[in-house]
N, C-alpha and C positions, 0 to 999 in steps of 0.2 A: 637539481633535480626539481621538477615542478612540484607544487604543492598537491598534497592528496585529499580530495574532497569526497564526501558520500552524501548522496541526496536521499532523504526519506520522506515519504508521503503517506505512510500508514504507521504501523507499530514501531518503526525504525524512529519516528519523530519523538516519541516519549520514552521508547525503551531500546536504545540503540545497542545496548550489550557491549560496548567497546568505550575505551578511553579517547578524549579528543582534546584538542588544544584550542578550538574555536567552534562556536555554534552560531548559526545565522538563519533567519527566516530566509527563504529563497523560492524561485519561480523556475520551473522548468517548461520550456515552449514545446509545443509539438505533441504533447501528452496529456492525458487527463486521467484523474484518480477515477477508478471504476471497479465496481464488484464483478469482475468479468472472468474470474478463475474459479473453476470447480475445485472444492476443496475435498479430496478423498481422506484426508488423515485429521486434521486439526479441527475441523468444523463441519465434518461429514464422512462419509464412506463412499467407496467406489459405487456401491448399489444405491445410495441415497446421498448424492453430493451435496455439500453446502457452498457457499460462495464467499470467496475472500478477494482483497483488493489487488489489482494490478495497474501499472501505468500502461494505458492503452493509447493508441494513436488519435491525435486531434486535440486541438484546445491548448490549455496550459494548465498547470497544477502547482498550486502553492504547497509548500512543504517546509522541511528544515534541512539545512546542511551542515555537515560537521567536518571540520579540517582535522585530520589525524596527523600526528607527528610522523616524520619521515622514518623514524627507527621503528614505528609501530605498523607501517604500511603492510608489510608481508603478513603479520599475524591478523590483522584486521581483515585484509582480503581472505585469509583463510577462514576466518570466522563468518564472514559474510556469505561465503561460497557454500559453506555447511548449512547456513540458516536458509538461504533464499534459493539455492539450486537443488534441493532434495528430489524433486520429480522433474526438473529440467522445464518446467512451465514458464520459467523467467529467463530472459536472456540479459547477462551482463553487458552494459553499453557505458562508454564514455559519453557523456552528454554536456553540452553548455547549459549553465545555469546562470541567473541573476541573483546576487545577494541582496539583502535588504539596503546595504550602504551603496548599491549601484554597481559593485564590481561584477565582473563577469569572469567566471572560472569554470573549469571542466570538472565534473563529478562522475563518479561511479554511480550508476543508477540500475535498478533491475526492472526491466520492461516485460511485458507478456509476449509470449511466442504465439502468435495468432495461428500458427500451423499445429500447435500442441493439442492433444485431445482434450486437455483440461481447459481450453479456452471457451468460456461461455458464449462469447460475442456481446454484442449490444443488447441488453434486456431492457424492457421498460420497467418502470419501478414496482408495478403489480406482479410481473412475472418474477422478478427478482425477490420480492416480499414473500412470495407463496414458498420459494425455496428456504429462504432465511428463516421463515417461521417455524418450520418442521425439522429443520437439519441439526445434527449434533456430530461431534466427533471426539477425539481424544483430549482436545483442549476445552471441550465445554459445548454448550449450545450455539448456534450461529447466530441467533438474536443477540446474545450476549456481546460477540464480537462487534455487530453493527452499533449496538447502543454504546459500548465503550469507545469504539473509535469516533463516533460523533462527539461524545463527551470531551474527548481529549482535543479534537479538532476545535470544538468551541472554545475550550480553555486557552487555546493557541491564537483564538481569534480568526479561525478560518472557517468559513461558511461553504458548504457543499450541498447546493440545491438538490441534486439528483440523489445523493445519499440520504438527505433528510426526507425526500419524497418516498424512498425506500422504507425508511423508518415509519413515516406516517402511514403507509400501507400496511406494514405489520401491525401496527396498533389498531387500525380499522378492521383488519381481518380478525382481530380478536375482540372486537367490538369495545375497544378501549379509547377510540378516538371520536 
């Protein structure tokens, strides 16, 4: 049986929620990390949506890959589907990734469904910041999600210029930058 890998580009990177036997920095090509998903539950409401990350078409995205033991494949997939497919805005895909040591493997990745009504599209940093600045949901304020994501990405050594621009715009809107 093939090895089972999971690619994380947001909170899965530092909070996978499942056991694994190997962890590696990784890159997925053809997708980019983006605040392109309207959040109706965790960081906003349907009436006042927030924004959360999705893997959207184009570019490349640095993240983390986890190799899961074969015996845990089914339970990890069940967990991921419950976590990632709540409103069906993400599509589960098998995608090629490159690990830090150069190996090329296939991983489960959750990409945004551009046809879903929660797809926000390509927002410029100021438009995204205006949403992030005022939104909140069951898991807290949207700005905390962005600030926390950036902090974790920096700890991992990943720079995300677009997300940093959104962060700067939020601070500018508040007169803090």
